[in-house]
N, C-alpha and C positions, 0 to 999 in steps of 0.2 A: 912338666908332665913326666912321670915315671912310667915306663911301658914294659911289660913282660909278655912274651908270647911263646907258646909251645905248640908242637904238633906231633902226632904219631900216626903211623900206618899200621893198623891192626894191633895197636898197643905197643909198638916198637918204634924207636927213633929212625930206623931205616928198614927198607924192604926191597925184595926183588919182585918186580912186576913184569908180566909177560907183555911184549909189544902189542899194542892195540887193545889191551885189557882195560876194563873199567874197574876202578878201585876207589876207596874212600880214605880221606885224611881227616883225623880228628884235630880240631883247632881250638885253642883257648887264647883269648886276649884279655889281659888284666892291665888296668892302668890306675894311676893315682893323680889327684890334684888337677883334674881337667874337667870342670863341670860343663864345658861346651860340647863334649862328645856324648851322644845319646844312643846312636845306632851303628851297627855294621850295615853298610849300604850295599856293598858289592865285593866280590872276590874274583880275582883274575890270576891266571898263571903268567909269570914272566919268563918261564922256561919254554923255549920254542917246542912246539909239537904237542904239549899237554893242553887239554881243553877242559875247562870247568863245565860240567853238565848241570849240576844242581847243588843246593845246600839244604841241610836239614838242621834246624827248621828253616823255612824259606826266609829270604831277606826281604825287607829290612828286619834286623833282629835287634831288639832293644837290650842295651847293657843293663845289668842289675847290680844294685849296691850290695857289697858283701861286708860292710862295716866301715865306719869312718868315711873317708873320701876315696875308697877303693871300689872299683867297678869291674865287672867281668862279663864276658860273652863266650859261651862255648857252643860249637857247632861242628857239623860234619860237612866236608866238601867232597862231592863225587866228581872224579876226573876220568878222562880217557887218556891212556898213555899213547905216545906217538907210535906209528907203525914201524919205525926203524929202531933198532936197539939204542939205548941211551944209558950211560953210566955217569952219574953226577948228582948234583943237588937239584931239588925241585924248589922253586921260589914262588910262593903265592903272596899276593898283595891284597890286603883288605882295606877298602875305602870306608872310613868312618866319618860320621858327622852328626 
């Protein structure tokens, strides 16, 4: 399986977010050659203090074919930043099945 994923905050690859602020991350997952994956089932933050509030559209989200054996799912993840300052990467994990 070949997997590509990308995300942006306000259309940029990085951003400064105020502690405790709610913000959105745009996510796109593309993959090839894996007919066993049909849906994005859940998204969670692996970075301590960040909380996933919602996704748009709501999950589960079905992948759509974009030609050949390539499939894609694009969605927005709404998060709340931790109350303490943080400088580093934000890691989100999407569970697919």
